[in-house]
C-alpha positions as a printed NumPy array, in Angstrom:
array([[-14.788, -38.694,  70.704],
       [-16.092, -35.236,  71.76 ],
       [-15.474, -34.568,  75.427],
       [-19.158, -33.933,  76.127],
       [-19.997, -37.398,  74.749],
       [-17.402, -38.889,  77.151],
       [-19.138, -37.18 ,  80.024],
       [-22.486, -38.494,  78.829],
       [-21.333, -42.103,  78.765],
       [-19.726, -41.781,  82.172],
       [-22.823, -40.36 ,  83.769],
       [-25.114, -42.956,  82.226],
       [-22.932, -45.823,  83.424],
       [-22.756, -44.235,  86.879],
       [-18.996, -44.582,  86.694],
       [-16.425, -42.169,  87.968],
       [-14.475, -40.161,  85.412],
       [-11.095, -38.658,  86.091],
       [-12.031, -35.584,  84.098],
       [-15.274, -34.089,  82.858],
       [-15.725, -31.062,  80.595],
       [-17.317, -27.916,  81.9  ],
       [-20.803, -28.144,  80.423],
       [-22.172, -25.356,  82.581],
       [-21.225, -22.622,  80.14 ],
       [-20.747, -20.058,  82.848],
       [-23.814, -21.   ,  84.902],
       [-23.742, -20.418,  88.647],
       [-23.366, -23.206,  91.188],
       [-26.661, -24.882,  92.145],
       [-26.098, -24.106,  95.791],
       [-25.938, -20.382,  95.192],
       [-29.537, -19.836,  94.158],
       [-33.049, -21.162,  94.653],
       [-33.997, -24.112,  92.436],
       [-36.252, -23.044,  89.56 ],
       [-38.208, -24.68 ,  86.716],
       [-37.575, -23.836,  83.064],
       [-40.443, -24.846,  80.761],
       [-39.48 , -25.565,  77.143],
       [-41.833, -26.319,  74.266],
       [-41.168, -29.56 ,  72.357],
       [-42.852, -30.869,  69.206],
       [-44.802, -34.088,  69.709],
       [-44.953, -36.158,  66.508],
       [-46.565, -39.185,  68.164],
       [-43.488, -41.315,  67.476],
       [-42.097, -42.004,  70.947],
       [-40.601, -45.528,  71.109],
       [-41.491, -47.976,  73.856],
       [-40.128, -46.932,  77.235],
       [-39.944, -43.245,  76.335],
       [-42.355, -40.324,  76.153],
       [-41.803, -37.004,  74.452],
       [-41.219, -35.422,  77.88 ],
       [-39.251, -38.235,  79.556],
       [-36.607, -39.865,  77.389],
       [-32.868, -40.375,  76.972],
       [-32.165, -36.776,  75.97 ],
       [-34.504, -35.079,  78.426],
       [-32.63 , -36.899,  81.179],
       [-29.272, -36.012,  79.611],
       [-30.224, -32.327,  79.413],
       [-31.224, -32.363,  83.059],
       [-27.969, -34.098,  84.015],
       [-25.691, -31.782,  82.034],
       [-27.525, -28.457,  81.966],
       [-30.194, -28.413,  84.638],
       [-28.608, -30.08 ,  87.64 ],
       [-25.388, -27.986,  87.735],
       [-27.482, -24.79 ,  87.699],
       [-30.313, -25.741,  90.036],
       [-32.76 , -25.746,  87.127],
       [-35.454, -28.344,  86.517],
       [-36.009, -28.492,  82.744],
       [-39.624, -29.369,  81.98 ],
       [-40.721, -30.06 ,  78.39 ],
       [-44.191, -29.018,  77.263],
       [-45.462, -31.064,  74.284],
       [-47.193, -29.429,  71.309],
       [-48.489, -31.563,  68.399],
       [-46.36 , -30.768,  65.324],
       [-49.355, -30.719,  62.971],
       [-51.163, -28.187,  65.183],
       [-48.213, -26.076,  66.291],
       [-49.667, -22.632,  65.509],
       [-53.11 , -23.369,  66.932],
       [-51.739, -24.872,  70.151],
       [-49.143, -22.131,  70.546],
       [-51.859, -19.497,  70.247],
       [-53.728, -21.218,  73.09 ],
       [-50.59 , -21.351,  75.243],
       [-49.731, -17.704,  74.595],
       [-53.258, -16.659,  75.49 ],
       [-53.063, -18.582,  78.759],
       [-50.625, -16.119,  80.33 ],
       [-49.001, -18.011,  83.173],
       [-49.392, -21.375,  81.468],
       [-47.124, -20.61 ,  78.528],
       [-43.634, -22.201,  78.465],
       [-40.557, -20.02 ,  78.951],
       [-39.252, -21.057,  75.53 ],
       [-41.691, -21.334,  72.637],
       [-41.149, -21.469,  68.901],
       [-42.834, -21.479,  65.528],
       [-41.912, -21.764,  61.874],
       [-44.725, -19.334,  61.07 ],
       [-43.308, -15.878,  60.278],
       [-46.675, -14.178,  60.608],
       [-47.296, -15.745,  64.006],
       [-43.943, -14.386,  65.201],
       [-44.727, -10.946,  63.771],
       [-48.137, -10.943,  65.443],
       [-46.75 , -11.797,  68.888],
       [-44.053,  -9.141,  68.492],
       [-46.537,  -6.489,  67.374],
       [-48.815,  -7.321,  70.318],
       [-45.886,  -6.762,  72.706],
       [-46.075, -10.354,  73.871],
       [-42.367, -11.177,  73.579],
       [-39.187, -10.388,  75.497],
       [-36.612,  -8.133,  73.834],
       [-33.548, -10.388,  73.82 ],
       [-30.747,  -8.037,  72.799],
       [-29.262,  -7.385,  76.251],
       [-29.799, -10.997,  77.317],
       [-27.929, -12.196,  74.235],
       [-25.092,  -9.77 ,  74.911],
       [-24.821, -10.933,  78.528],
       [-25.552, -14.654,  78.281],
       [-25.42 , -15.684,  74.616],
       [-21.855, -15.693,  73.237],
       [-22.206, -19.179,  71.748],
       [-25.565, -18.337,  70.211],
       [-24.173, -15.215,  68.558],
       [-21.211, -17.157,  67.21 ],
       [-23.374, -19.957,  65.803],
       [-26.066, -17.791,  64.257],
       [-24.287, -14.637,  63.146],
       [-25.972, -11.331,  62.388],
       [-27.358, -12.555,  59.064],
       [-29.589, -15.1  ,  60.789],
       [-30.264, -13.091,  63.952],
       [-31.661, -10.275,  61.802],
       [-34.579, -12.549,  60.866],
       [-35.621, -12.453,  64.518],
       [-36.032,  -8.689,  64.61 ],
       [-39.304,  -6.793,  64.555],
       [-39.302,  -3.012,  64.588],
       [-35.529,  -3.286,  65.022],
       [-35.907,  -5.211,  68.29 ],
       [-34.564,  -8.756,  68.804],
       [-37.791, -10.556,  69.687],
       [-36.72 , -14.018,  68.484],
       [-33.665, -16.193,  68.114],
       [-33.938, -17.81 ,  64.695],
       [-32.416, -21.244,  64.25 ],
       [-29.753, -21.533,  61.54 ],
       [-30.541, -23.859,  58.665],
       [-27.742, -26.091,  57.437],
       [-29.333, -26.201,  53.99 ],
       [-32.285, -24.5  ,  52.295],
       [-33.441, -27.295,  49.978],
       [-36.956, -28.611,  50.505],
       [-38.501, -31.078,  48.133],
       [-37.841, -33.987,  45.811],
       [-40.208, -36.318,  43.985],
       [-40.075, -40.116,  44.177],
       [-41.213, -42.963,  41.936],
       [-41.348, -46.742,  42.194],
       [-38.456, -47.631,  39.922],
       [-39.313, -51.326,  40.03 ],
       [-42.762, -50.511,  38.639],
       [-41.208, -48.572,  35.766],
       [-38.902, -51.476,  34.978],
       [-41.742, -53.981,  35.117],
       [-43.712, -51.904,  32.592],
       [-40.604, -51.036,  30.554],
       [-41.265, -47.308,  31.066],
       [-38.676, -44.515,  31.22 ],
       [-38.425, -42.078,  34.131],
       [-40.861, -39.222,  33.33 ],
       [-39.238, -35.845,  32.639],
       [-42.222, -33.479,  32.813],
       [-45.868, -33.297,  33.872],
       [-47.218, -34.697,  30.584],
       [-44.947, -37.742,  30.761],
       [-45.819, -38.155,  34.439],
       [-49.514, -38.198,  33.537],
       [-48.967, -41.028,  31.056],
       [-46.931, -42.938,  33.639],
       [-49.631, -42.548,  36.282],
       [-52.238, -43.852,  33.863],
       [-50.095, -46.911,  33.189],
       [-49.72 , -47.512,  36.932],
       [-53.501, -47.433,  37.355],
       [-54.334, -49.583,  34.355],
       [-51.649, -52.249,  34.791],
       [-51.161, -52.271,  38.578],
       [-47.481, -53.294,  38.45 ],
       [-47.389, -53.681,  42.237],
       [-50.147, -56.317,  42.152],
       [-52.113, -54.44 ,  44.809],
       [-55.387, -56.088,  43.909],
       [-56.989, -52.875,  42.74 ],
       [-55.693, -50.741,  45.616],
       [-53.02 , -48.977,  43.561],
       [-52.649, -45.221,  44.141],
       [-50.701, -43.811,  41.182],
       [-49.935, -40.464,  42.888],
       [-49.801, -39.887,  46.623],
       [-51.221, -36.549,  47.754],
       [-51.979, -34.835,  51.065],
       [-52.906, -31.325,  52.106],
       [-49.359, -30.767,  53.412],
       [-47.256, -28.422,  51.301],
       [-44.536, -30.968,  50.462],
       [-46.973, -32.908,  48.307],
       [-48.644, -30.132,  46.297],
       [-46.051, -27.324,  46.14 ],
       [-43.64 , -28.908,  43.614],
       [-46.547, -29.536,  41.258],
       [-48.217, -26.143,  41.585],
       [-45.043, -24.048,  41.33 ],
       [-44.077, -25.797,  38.085],
       [-47.13 , -24.272,  36.425],
       [-46.268, -20.687,  37.419],
       [-45.423, -18.437,  34.466],
       [-42.242, -16.325,  34.28 ],
       [-42.635, -13.326,  36.593],
       [-41.462,  -9.742,  36.525],
       [-39.861,  -8.315,  39.643],
       [-43.037,  -6.375,  40.378],
       [-45.182,  -9.507,  40.11 ],
       [-42.869, -11.417,  42.451],
       [-43.041,  -8.707,  45.102],
       [-46.715,  -7.823,  44.83 ],
       [-48.583, -11.005,  43.842],
       [-46.799, -13.449,  46.156],
       [-48.662, -14.077,  49.411],
       [-46.758, -15.284,  52.459],
       [-48.992, -17.313,  54.756],
       [-46.952, -18.558,  57.674],
       [-43.409, -19.588,  56.812],
       [-44.143, -20.377,  53.14 ],
       [-44.926, -18.229,  50.135],
       [-47.977, -19.265,  48.162],
       [-48.717, -18.735,  44.451],
       [-52.463, -18.227,  44.809],
       [-52.403, -14.959,  42.785],
       [-49.549, -15.831,  40.433],
       [-50.206, -16.476,  36.731],
       [-50.371, -20.22 ,  36.136],
       [-51.728, -21.194,  39.559],
       [-55.151, -22.013,  38.143],
       [-53.524, -24.23 ,  35.483],
       [-51.795, -26.199,  38.233],
       [-55.091, -26.7  ,  40.054],
       [-56.744, -27.816,  36.829],
       [-54.027, -30.456,  36.365],
       [-54.658, -31.717,  39.908],
       [-58.381, -31.795,  39.139],
       [-57.692, -33.907,  36.045],
       [-55.577, -36.37 ,  38.011],
       [-58.175, -36.663,  40.754],
       [-61.149, -37.171,  38.461],
       [-59.309, -39.852,  36.519],
       [-58.572, -41.78 ,  39.704],
       [-54.829, -41.101,  39.613],
       [-54.52 , -39.425,  43.03 ],
       [-55.167, -40.269,  46.683],
       [-58.933, -40.033,  47.125],
       [-59.052, -38.652,  50.678],
       [-55.979, -36.435,  50.467],
       [-57.83 , -33.478,  51.983],
       [-58.052, -35.335,  55.309],
       [-54.357, -36.228,  55.441],
       [-52.906, -33.114,  57.059],
       [-50.166, -34.901,  59.005],
       [-49.147, -37.235,  56.12 ],
       [-49.787, -40.385,  58.152],
       [-51.938, -41.96 ,  55.442],
       [-49.3  , -41.105,  52.854],
       [-46.657, -42.868,  54.933],
       [-48.873, -45.926,  55.341],
       [-49.555, -46.107,  51.602],
       [-45.834, -45.869,  50.828],
       [-44.999, -48.566,  53.37 ],
       [-47.674, -50.98 ,  52.138],
       [-46.609, -50.682,  48.494],
       [-49.711, -48.986,  47.122],
       [-48.092, -45.738,  45.922],
       [-46.376, -45.28 ,  42.58 ],
       [-45.295, -41.621,  42.76 ],
       [-45.26 , -38.765,  45.27 ],
       [-43.418, -35.593,  46.26 ],
       [-42.062, -35.158,  49.772],
       [-39.5  , -33.405,  51.961],
       [-36.259, -34.688,  50.497],
       [-35.148, -37.014,  53.311],
       [-38.374, -37.951,  55.091],
       [-38.811, -41.466,  53.694],
       [-35.253, -42.6  ,  54.461],
       [-35.265, -42.735,  58.259],
       [-34.464, -45.983,  60.073],
       [-37.739, -47.914,  60.358],
       [-39.395, -45.221,  58.242],
       [-41.77 , -45.603,  55.309],
       [-39.137, -46.762,  52.771],
       [-37.592, -49.197,  55.247],
       [-41.058, -50.576,  55.955],
       [-41.802, -50.821,  52.233],
       [-38.721, -52.938,  51.631],
       [-39.713, -55.227,  54.494],
       [-43.293, -55.516,  53.215],
       [-42.512, -55.711,  49.484],
       [-39.153, -57.382,  48.748],
       [-37.522, -55.865,  45.684],
       [-39.363, -52.529,  45.941],
       [-37.173, -49.602,  44.873],
       [-37.979, -45.895,  45.242],
       [-36.012, -43.536,  43.011],
       [-35.678, -39.766,  43.652],
       [-36.563, -37.797,  40.501],
       [-37.051, -34.214,  39.304],
       [-40.162, -34.247,  37.147],
       [-41.977, -30.917,  37.35 ],
       [-40.345, -28.886,  34.573],
       [-41.809, -25.424,  33.976],
       [-42.167, -23.618,  30.655],
       [-38.673, -22.146,  31.03 ],
       [-37.231, -25.671,  31.123],
       [-36.226, -25.642,  34.79 ],
       [-37.47 , -27.739,  37.704],
       [-38.58 , -24.802,  39.83 ],
       [-39.405, -25.515,  43.453],
       [-39.521, -23.453,  46.681],
       [-36.651, -23.26 ,  49.149],
       [-36.387, -22.396,  52.824],
       [-35.143, -19.096,  54.17 ],
       [-31.686, -19.334,  55.844],
       [-33.387, -19.189,  59.215],
       [-35.398, -22.03 ,  60.652],
       [-37.879, -21.706,  63.482],
       [-38.372, -18.539,  65.51 ],
       [-37.426, -19.262,  69.132],
       [-39.157, -16.835,  71.486],
       [-39.399, -16.036,  75.183],
       [-42.868, -14.76 ,  76.144],
       [-42.875, -11.438,  77.956],
       [-44.702, -13.11 ,  80.851],
       [-41.776, -15.472,  81.484],
       [-39.813, -15.027,  84.711],
       [-37.041, -17.286,  83.425],
       [-35.685, -15.271,  80.49 ],
       [-32.101, -15.464,  81.77 ],
       [-32.284, -19.221,  82.268],
       [-33.907, -19.588,  78.845],
       [-31.023, -17.81 ,  77.101],
       [-28.53 , -19.817,  79.165],
       [-30.235, -23.024,  78.004],
       [-30.077, -22.003,  74.335],
       [-26.51 , -20.758,  74.657],
       [-25.452, -24.015,  76.308],
       [-27.071, -25.926,  73.447],
       [-25.18 , -23.778,  70.922],
       [-21.818, -24.957,  72.286],
       [-20.094, -27.042,  69.628],
       [-19.693, -30.185,  71.76 ],
       [-23.217, -30.041,  73.152],
       [-24.884, -29.54 ,  69.773],
       [-22.704, -32.245,  68.21 ],
       [-23.638, -34.767,  70.898],
       [-27.392, -34.09 ,  70.789],
       [-27.5  , -34.298,  67.009],
       [-25.329, -37.401,  66.638],
       [-25.646, -39.449,  69.822],
       [-22.94 , -41.676,  71.256],
       [-19.827, -42.514,  69.254],
       [-19.496, -46.253,  68.742],
       [-23.215, -46.774,  69.401],
       [-24.969, -44.34 ,  67.067],
       [-22.138, -43.277,  64.76 ],
       [-18.507, -43.606,  63.764],
       [-16.329, -40.711,  62.614],
       [-15.264, -40.758,  58.953],
       [-13.024, -37.861,  57.918],
       [-14.36 , -35.902,  60.871],
       [-18.002, -36.45 ,  59.876],
       [-20.254, -38.683,  61.999],
       [-21.595, -41.619,  59.995],
       [-24.641, -43.436,  61.342],
       [-23.875, -47.067,  62.21 ],
       [-25.779, -49.733,  60.327],
       [-25.737, -52.152,  63.259],
       [-27.164, -49.939,  65.979],
       [-28.994, -51.675,  68.773],
       [-32.683, -50.963,  69.202],
       [-31.796, -48.974,  72.321],
       [-29.345, -46.81 ,  70.364],
       [-31.86 , -46.205,  67.572],
       [-34.672, -45.343,  69.965],
       [-32.66 , -42.728,  71.84 ],
       [-32.417, -40.619,  68.671],
       [-36.144, -40.404,  67.891],
       [-36.557, -36.728,  68.795],
       [-33.103, -35.153,  68.513],
       [-34.139, -32.964,  65.581],
       [-36.857, -31.409,  67.713],
       [-34.624, -31.016,  70.764],
       [-31.662, -29.279,  69.087],
       [-33.751, -26.235,  68.241],
       [-30.913, -23.75 ,  67.669],
       [-29.965, -25.475,  64.424],
       [-32.083, -26.905,  61.648],
       [-29.661, -29.59 ,  60.496],
       [-26.016, -30.272,  61.246],
       [-23.447, -27.511,  60.816],
       [-20.029, -28.381,  59.333],
       [-18.963, -25.145,  57.641],
       [-20.179, -25.612,  54.044],
       [-23.304, -26.749,  52.214],
       [-21.424, -29.705,  50.719],
       [-20.26 , -30.958,  54.133],
       [-23.628, -30.222,  55.717],
       [-25.411, -32.329,  53.098],
       [-22.812, -35.069,  53.35 ],
       [-23.213, -35.239,  57.11 ],
       [-26.988, -35.158,  56.749],
       [-26.882, -38.089,  54.347],
       [-24.631, -40.073,  56.686],
       [-27.232, -40.021,  59.44 ],
       [-29.446, -42.348,  57.395],
       [-29.014, -46.088,  56.865],
       [-26.035, -46.824,  54.611],
       [-28.237, -48.706,  52.134],
       [-30.039, -45.435,  51.33 ],
       [-26.93 , -43.238,  51.035],
       [-26.977, -42.941,  47.235],
       [-30.685, -42.138,  47.129],
       [-30.505, -39.623,  49.994],
       [-27.62 , -37.857,  48.239],
       [-29.617, -37.651,  45.01 ],
       [-32.775, -36.427,  46.779],
       [-30.801, -33.651,  48.493],
       [-29.263, -32.616,  45.188],
       [-32.725, -32.392,  43.621],
       [-34.032, -30.353,  46.557],
       [-31.233, -27.808,  46.087],
       [-31.597, -27.515,  42.285],
       [-33.548, -24.702,  40.558],
       [-34.915, -23.42 ,  43.847],
       [-37.076, -20.305,  44.126],
       [-35.747, -17.879,  46.77 ],
       [-38.171, -16.144,  49.072],
       [-39.135, -12.571,  48.243],
       [-37.238, -10.24 ,  50.634],
       [-39.833,  -7.657,  51.625],
       [-38.164,  -4.628,  53.246],
       [-40.574,  -4.66 ,  56.184],
       [-43.232,  -6.998,  57.658],
       [-46.557,  -7.018,  55.847],
       [-49.087,  -6.265,  58.564],
       [-51.982,  -7.766,  56.602],
       [-50.118, -11.075,  56.338],
       [-49.622, -11.065,  60.098],
       [-53.31 , -10.33 ,  60.623],
       [-54.848, -12.663,  58.054],
       [-52.13 , -15.23 ,  57.302],
       [-53.257, -18.108,  59.526],
       [-56.901, -17.922,  58.472],
       [-55.975, -17.49 ,  54.807],
       [-53.779, -20.583,  54.86 ],
       [-56.865, -22.58 ,  55.803],
       [-58.705, -20.981,  52.903],
       [-55.797, -21.689,  50.549],
       [-55.883, -25.367,  51.507],
       [-59.646, -25.339,  51.043],
       [-59.155, -23.958,  47.528],
       [-56.808, -26.826,  46.723],
       [-59.103, -29.515,  48.109],
       [-62.377, -28.276,  46.647],
       [-61.07 , -27.36 ,  43.19 ],
       [-59.182, -30.646,  42.934],
       [-62.219, -32.696,  43.925],
       [-64.694, -30.685,  41.827],
       [-66.426, -32.198,  38.814],
       [-64.557, -30.953,  35.729],
       [-67.529, -28.889,  34.5  ],
       [-67.752, -27.164,  37.911],
       [-64.046, -26.411,  38.294],
       [-64.13 , -22.823,  36.966],
       [-67.12 , -21.685,  39.012],
       [-65.772, -23.225,  42.235],
       [-62.335, -21.732,  41.634],
       [-63.73 , -18.238,  41.002],
       [-66.055, -18.261,  44.013],
       [-63.345, -19.539,  46.364],
       [-60.752, -17.075,  45.111],
       [-63.272, -14.259,  45.6  ],
       [-63.83 , -15.438,  49.177],
       [-60.068, -15.621,  49.741],
       [-59.553, -12.057,  48.516],
       [-62.485, -10.724,  50.519],
       [-61.136, -12.229,  53.749],
       [-57.644, -10.731,  53.663],
       [-56.081, -11.615,  50.32 ],
       [-56.895,  -8.211,  48.845],
       [-55.528,  -6.431,  51.907],
       [-52.235,  -8.318,  51.557],
       [-52.083,  -7.52 ,  47.845],
       [-52.73 ,  -3.807,  48.459],
       [-50.089,  -3.566,  51.188],
       [-47.462,  -5.436,  49.18 ],
       [-48.088,  -3.096,  46.256],
       [-47.64 ,  -0.083,  48.527],
       [-44.43 ,  -1.468,  50.046],
       [-43.045,  -2.254,  46.596],
       [-43.75 ,   1.294,  45.429],
       [-42.025,   2.645,  48.554],
       [-39.03 ,   0.41 ,  47.887],
       [-38.714,   1.489,  44.247],
       [-39.044,   5.185,  45.081],
       [-36.007,   5.142,  47.406]])
């Protein structure tokens, strides 16, 4: 058992321990300085179990016990809705004194904008003085993603794997209809039609052949499979990065992908109100109630304890969801986007008076024992060690399960568990889910890491993306919704008018700047 976990158990039981590890990480004694408050942003997903809130829970108390109290620091968490993170962060940053001391975003353009506006603290000297564990965990390759104009304005989290998406199908429906697993979009279309016509789930006419939302995990695998082979110049110049993702709005084949979505929608094969489901709550409900036949999603999202797949099996005995790779492009590969090696951008606003304490907090979290404990919980209650890898227990108590509801959003220095290799990282990631889903989680992760499309490494930030990215993402989503829901004979006119509006409101400026940067890059 890690020593920090021993200390945790001892403190929670209010028992005396003969020895306790030094979790202060070099912090000063509480009696040596005035007590201060450190405000830290935390994502609120609306999933707090009974007895806990997003700001007062098992881990918030543990952080205060092990980090805050020894240093005379009161750690205060400031909730931000996950589905509105950029909008709410913009409000907080504009508030001046009301902004937390530690904020973060996955949106690259939001980070670039704050850095350009001189709204962030340069962290280089603070990292050198107070961040040895951070520097060891992240390395220069990840830290470089947090630089703007050669200044360290963010601490990027390290991703343990860069895979994103898999697709999923009701295998029991296929077996009931004696259908094979579809291998491409045409076969998927025929399968979806069969689901609608024959309703193998006996939903009483409520069957939804394909689940769709306006979140990227649902539409990106489909749309990217229609993209034509690209030259290097097309990849660099026609790609548009809006936030943390790259979007194919100008790439050849994008319109074909939208037309396929329009066909599915008009034939009643897709979620009718998908444009309203930004946070994927309706998607999760439709999975859990057995109405959905097929959908794409973040590779592991459905497999959590008491999650949508667990609920489905409770509601529909015998229901089986199978991970599949179905969107084959014209080159014969299942192309899909991947993450950059960095996760969120962790920032300290320039207005903060607690920059030192903020770096100390992040550095403490980056300690191996601390990070291990937050991510895995209590040995014997949440996990058992198997070959050095924590394996989630199948017989956890409700109390043990509930304590882990927000650990992924608390351990912000790492996106996923770090064990030294992609294979071990994925293995450990799979072990955190219920044992009954292990085979399916492993397959979904393999799919998510197959035939991935790396991000385009622009040699410098694209100022137009920083300026227009957030607003253009709204317009991009509007293009998807309105072209998908259009009557087939109106599809072309709606597509052309909306693309023209997109280009007029920043898309053309991004295109022009990316072309100029590419020409600069090639001339060197």
